[in-house]
N, C-alpha and C positions, 0 to 999 in steps of 0.2 A: 547659352541663354535660353531659357524656356519662355515662350511668349504666352501670355494669358490674357484673354478677353473676358471682361466682366460686364454685367448689365449697367446701363446708365445710372440707375439709382444707387448701385454700389460704388461706381466710380465717383459719383457725387459725394457720398458719405466719406470715401477715402480721400477726397479732394485730389483726384488724379484724372488727367485727361488721356484718352486713348488707351492703347495697349500697354499692359504691364510686362516688364522683362524681369524674370527671376533667375538668380544664379543658385541652383540647388545642388547640394552634395548628393552623391549616390547613396542609396537608391532613389531615383526620381519617381515618386509615386503620387497618386491623387492626394493622399493624406499630406504628403510633404508640401504640395502646392497650397493646400488650405492652411496648414500650420504656418507657412511662410507669410501668406497674406494676412493672417490674424496677428502674427507677431509684428509685422511691419506696419500694419494698419489696424490697431486695436479696436477701432470703431466697427470693424467688420465682424468681430467676435459675435457669434450667434446668428449672423445673417445668412450664412451658407450652410451651417450645420448647427444642430441643437447643442446648447451648452452642456446639458446633462448626459444625453445618450451618445453624442458625437455623430449621430446619423444626419444625413443630408436632409435639408428642409424639403417638405413635400413639393413645393413649386419651384425648386431649383433643379436644373438638369446639367449634366456634364457631357461634353462632346469633344472628340478628338479624331482627326483623320476620317471624318464622315461616319463615325461610330458613336453610338449612344453608350456612354460609360456610367450613366447615372446609378445603376444598380450594382456596379462593380465594387468589390471591397476596397477600402481606402488604401490597402497595401498593394494594390494593383500597380505594376510598373507601367509607366507611360509608354505609348508607342515610340519607336525609334525616331520617326519624323518629328515628333513633339520634342523629344530629348535633344535633338540636333537643332531645334529652332526653325525647322522648315515649315511645320504646321503649328498653329496655335492650339492651346487647350482652351476650350470655351466653357464658361459658366453662364448658363442661360436662365432667365426667368421664364418658367413655363406659363403657357396661357391655358385658361380653363373657361368653360362656359358652353352655352348651347347655341 
């Protein structure tokens, strides 16, 4: 099981409390996580990535194993610790301002 943490506002939209657990088929990629989330929770479509371009939304960041994967291609294989369920994949709402 892959553990996924999403921000509160997305959990609220998906009507899900706490951490999500996904059972993904290989290859376990960033894109596979987003595809699964959007198929299981259609209300999340367009909240993490743009409908048209498929690119990550500007104020959404991806982290795993203390590494920023935000600019990694969606086909990037997840780190082993994430694939084994040891570490979570985190989708974070970035903060901006001065």
